[in-house]
C-alpha positions in Angstrom: 110.0 -38.8 0.9 109.4 -37.0 -2.3 106.5 -34.5 -2.2 106.7 -34.1 1.5 108.1 -31.6 4.0 109.3 -33.1 7.2 107.2 -36.2 6.5 104.0 -34.2 5.9 102.3 -34.6 2.5 102.6 -31.5 0.4 98.9 -31.8 -0.7 97.9 -30.8 2.8 99.7 -27.4 2.4 96.5 -26.2 0.7 93.7 -27.9 2.5 91.2 -26.1 0.3 92.2 -28.4 -2.5 90.1 -31.1 -0.9 87.0 -28.9 -1.2 87.9 -28.0 -4.7 88.3 -31.6 -5.7 85.0 -32.5 -4.1 83.2 -29.7 -6.0 85.0 -30.9 -9.2 83.7 -34.4 -8.8 80.1 -33.2 -8.0 79.9 -30.7 -10.9 82.2 -32.4 -13.4 84.0 -29.0 -13.8 87.8 -29.7 -14.1 89.7 -28.9 -10.9 92.1 -26.7 -12.8 89.3 -24.3 -13.8 88.1 -24.2 -10.2 91.6 -23.3 -9.1 91.6 -20.3 -11.5 88.1 -19.3 -10.1 89.5 -19.4 -6.6 92.4 -17.2 -7.7 90.1 -14.8 -9.4 87.9 -14.6 -6.3 91.0 -13.6 -4.3 91.9 -11.0 -6.8 88.4 -9.5 -6.3 88.9 -9.6 -2.5 92.0 -7.4 -2.6 90.4 -4.0 -3.2 87.8 -4.7 -0.6 90.4 -5.6 1.9 92.4 -2.5 1.2 89.3 -0.4 1.5 88.5 -2.0 4.9 92.0 -1.3 6.2 91.9 2.3 5.0 88.5 2.8 6.5 89.6 1.2 9.8 92.6 3.6 9.9 90.1 6.5 9.7 91.1 7.8 6.3 88.5 9.9 4.4 86.2 8.0 2.1 87.7 9.3 -1.1 91.2 8.2 0.0 89.8 4.7 0.9 88.2 4.4 -2.6 91.4 5.7 -4.2 93.6 3.2 -2.3 91.2 0.4 -3.3 91.2 1.5 -7.0 95.0 1.7 -7.1 95.4 -1.8 -5.7 92.8 -3.1 -8.2 95.0 -1.8 -11.0 98.2 -3.2 -9.4 100.5 -5.2 -11.6 101.5 -7.2 -8.6 98.0 -8.6 -8.2 97.6 -9.2 -11.9 101.0 -10.9 -12.3 100.3 -13.1 -9.3 97.0 -14.1 -10.7 98.5 -15.0 -14.1 101.2 -17.1 -12.4 98.4 -19.1 -10.7 99.9 -18.5 -7.3 97.0 -19.2 -4.9 99.2 -18.9 -1.9 100.7 -15.5 -2.8 97.2 -14.2 -3.7 95.9 -15.4 -0.3 98.7 -13.4 1.4 98.0 -10.3 -0.7 94.3 -10.5 -0.2 94.4 -11.6 3.5 96.8 -9.3 5.1 94.7 -6.1 4.8 91.6 -7.9 6.0 93.4 -9.4 9.0 95.0 -6.0 9.8 91.7 -4.2 9.5 89.9 -6.7 11.8 92.8 -6.7 14.3 93.0 -2.9 14.4 89.2 -2.7 14.8 89.6 -5.1 17.7 92.2 -2.9 19.3 89.9 0.1 18.9 86.9 -1.7 20.3 87.9 -5.0 22.0 84.5 -6.6 22.1 83.9 -10.4 22.1 82.2 -10.1 18.8 85.2 -8.5 17.0 87.4 -11.0 18.8 85.4 -13.9 17.4 85.5 -12.3 13.9 89.3 -12.0 14.2 89.6 -15.7 15.1 87.3 -16.8 12.2 89.0 -14.6 9.6 92.5 -15.7 10.7 91.7 -19.4 10.7 89.7 -19.0 7.5 92.6 -17.5 5.6 94.9 -20.1 7.0 92.6 -22.8 5.7 93.3 -21.5 2.2 97.1 -21.4 2.6 98.8 -22.6 5.7 101.9 -20.6 4.8 99.8 -17.6 5.7 100.3 -18.5 9.4 103.7 -16.9 9.5 102.7 -13.7 7.8 99.5 -13.1 9.6 100.8 -14.5 12.9 103.5 -11.9 12.9 101.1 -9.1 11.9 98.6 -10.1 14.5 101.3 -10.4 17.2 102.5 -6.9 16.4 99.1 -5.3 16.3 97.7 -7.1 19.4 100.8 -6.6 21.4 100.7 -2.9 20.7 97.0 -3.0 21.8 98.0 -4.6 25.1 100.9 -2.3 25.7 98.9 0.8 24.9 96.2 -0.6 27.3 93.6 -0.6 24.5 93.0 -4.3 25.0 92.6 -5.9 28.4 95.3 -8.5 29.0 92.7 -11.2 29.8 90.9 -10.6 26.5 94.2 -10.7 24.7 95.0 -14.2 26.1 91.5 -15.5 25.4 91.6 -14.4 21.8 95.1 -15.8 21.4 94.2 -19.1 23.0 90.9 -19.2 20.9 92.9 -18.7 17.7 95.5 -21.4 18.7 92.6 -23.8 19.7 90.9 -23.2 16.4 94.1 -23.9 14.5 94.6 -27.1 16.4 91.0 -28.2 15.7 91.0 -27.3 12.0 94.6 -28.4 11.3 95.5 -31.1 13.8 98.2 -32.8 11.7 99.9 -29.5 10.8 99.6 -28.3 14.4 101.3 -31.4 15.7 104.0 -31.2 13.0 104.6 -27.5 13.8 104.8 -28.2 17.6 107.3 -31.1 17.0 109.4 -28.8 14.8 109.3 -26.0 17.4 110.3 -28.4 20.2 113.1 -29.8 18.0 114.5 -26.3 17.3 114.1 -25.2 20.9 115.8 -28.2 22.5 118.4 -29.0 19.8 
């Protein structure tokens, strides 16, 4: 089928489009302008995410501000915005945030930070499902290191992991089923 991937409608790749279209209908603002507003919001998120990651890594305040200022002036972020690439901007803005929250969880594995980690992960996946691969790999590396270094109790690791998977299944049931079928198809081919 044209406009689909493995029988799944391409419009569901960005579930946030449904919210954008609803807002467009309610406000009579063209959806294309809202798309650009969403992209711009992500551009403004990038320096804050880099600052949060730098701060979580324990860098001095001036270095955190310098890193955030440098990424704010980055041609990569500007070019991605001008190309109207919401997915790429989501990855650029989301990776430092997810890394900061995951590292913070490794340093203090509290339930509160674990819940924030689940919400941030699923929230960024809601904007762009392709982010699951990038952030899933990043989370796996950081949290596995946390377990191997004994910073995170193994039980809490599994509870956070199952909570994240459960939230993904609840928020994206069609995609979760399609991914599961594709995984089984590859595993038992």
